[in-house]
C-alpha positions as CSV (number, residue, x, y, z in Angstrom):
1,X,18.7,-28.5,-42.3
2,X,17.8,-25.5,-40.0
3,X,15.0,-23.2,-40.6
4,X,15.0,-20.8,-37.4
5,X,16.4,-21.1,-34.9
6,X,15.1,-18.2,-32.2
7,X,16.1,-17.2,-28.6
8,X,13.7,-15.6,-26.4
9,X,14.8,-13.8,-23.8
10,X,12.7,-13.6,-20.6
11,X,13.0,-11.0,-17.9
12,X,11.4,-12.9,-14.5
13,X,10.8,-10.0,-12.8
14,X,9.2,-8.2,-15.2
15,X,7.0,-11.0,-14.9
16,X,6.9,-11.8,-11.9
17,X,5.9,-7.7,-11.3
18,X,3.4,-8.2,-13.5
19,X,1.6,-11.5,-12.1
20,X,1.6,-10.0,-8.6
21,X,-0.4,-7.0,-10.5
22,X,-3.1,-8.5,-11.7
23,X,-3.1,-10.9,-7.9
24,X,-3.6,-7.4,-6.2
25,X,-6.2,-6.3,-8.4
26,X,-8.2,-9.3,-8.7
27,X,-7.7,-9.8,-4.6
28,X,-8.8,-5.9,-4.6
29,X,-11.7,-6.8,-6.5
30,X,-12.8,-10.1,-4.5
31,X,-12.3,-8.9,-1.0
32,X,-14.6,-7.2,0.7
33,X,-12.8,-7.8,4.5
34,X,-10.2,-10.0,6.3
35,X,-9.4,-11.6,9.0
36,X,-6.0,-12.1,11.2
37,X,-5.9,-15.7,9.3
38,X,-5.8,-14.1,6.2
39,X,-3.7,-10.6,6.4
40,X,-1.4,-13.1,7.8
41,X,-1.4,-15.6,4.7
42,X,-1.3,-11.7,2.4
43,X,1.4,-10.0,4.0
44,X,3.5,-12.9,5.5
45,X,3.7,-11.5,8.8
46,X,2.8,-13.2,12.3
47,X,0.0,-12.7,14.3
48,X,1.9,-11.9,17.1
49,X,3.4,-9.2,14.6
50,X,0.2,-7.3,13.4
51,X,-1.3,-7.4,16.7
52,X,1.4,-5.5,17.9
53,X,2.5,-3.2,14.9
54,X,-0.8,-2.4,13.1
55,X,-3.9,-4.0,15.3
56,X,-3.3,-2.0,18.0
57,X,-2.9,1.6,16.4
58,X,-5.9,3.6,16.9
59,X,-6.3,3.8,13.0
60,X,-6.9,0.1,12.6
61,X,-9.1,-0.2,15.8
62,X,-11.2,2.8,13.9
63,X,-11.6,-0.2,11.2
64,X,-12.1,-3.1,13.2
65,X,-15.8,-5.0,12.9
66,X,-16.8,-7.1,15.8
67,X,-20.0,-8.6,17.3
68,X,-19.3,-9.1,21.0
69,X,-16.6,-12.2,21.5
70,X,-16.8,-12.7,18.1
71,X,-14.5,-12.7,14.9
72,X,-12.5,-9.8,14.1
73,X,-12.7,-8.0,10.4
74,X,-11.8,-5.6,8.5
75,X,-12.7,-3.7,5.4
76,X,-9.9,-4.8,3.0
77,X,-9.4,-2.1,1.0
78,X,-9.5,0.8,3.8
79,X,-7.7,-1.4,6.0
80,X,-4.5,-2.1,3.5
81,X,-3.8,1.3,3.4
82,X,-3.9,1.9,6.9
83,X,-1.1,-0.6,7.2
84,X,0.9,1.3,4.3
85,X,1.0,4.2,5.6
86,X,2.0,2.2,9.0
87,X,5.0,1.0,7.6
88,X,5.7,4.5,5.8
89,X,6.3,5.7,9.2
90,X,9.0,2.7,10.3
């Protein structure tokens, strides 16, 4: 005897977008700065591409923080906005 037959349809794209939004929100709350290695991971772009297309841009140069011959760092939020601006210009 079957009591109930339940079917659930799942929109995978909508779930993926929701998860990505939550991840972005969490990252924004936790990331203060990032380096080129973190940029490479988060943007799925190579170091060479980031250097050529983003990091040589004067707007990104203004955000770069570095001690003499030290590791280069960028504040996460402002640099992300500049990267979006650069991409919008393509």
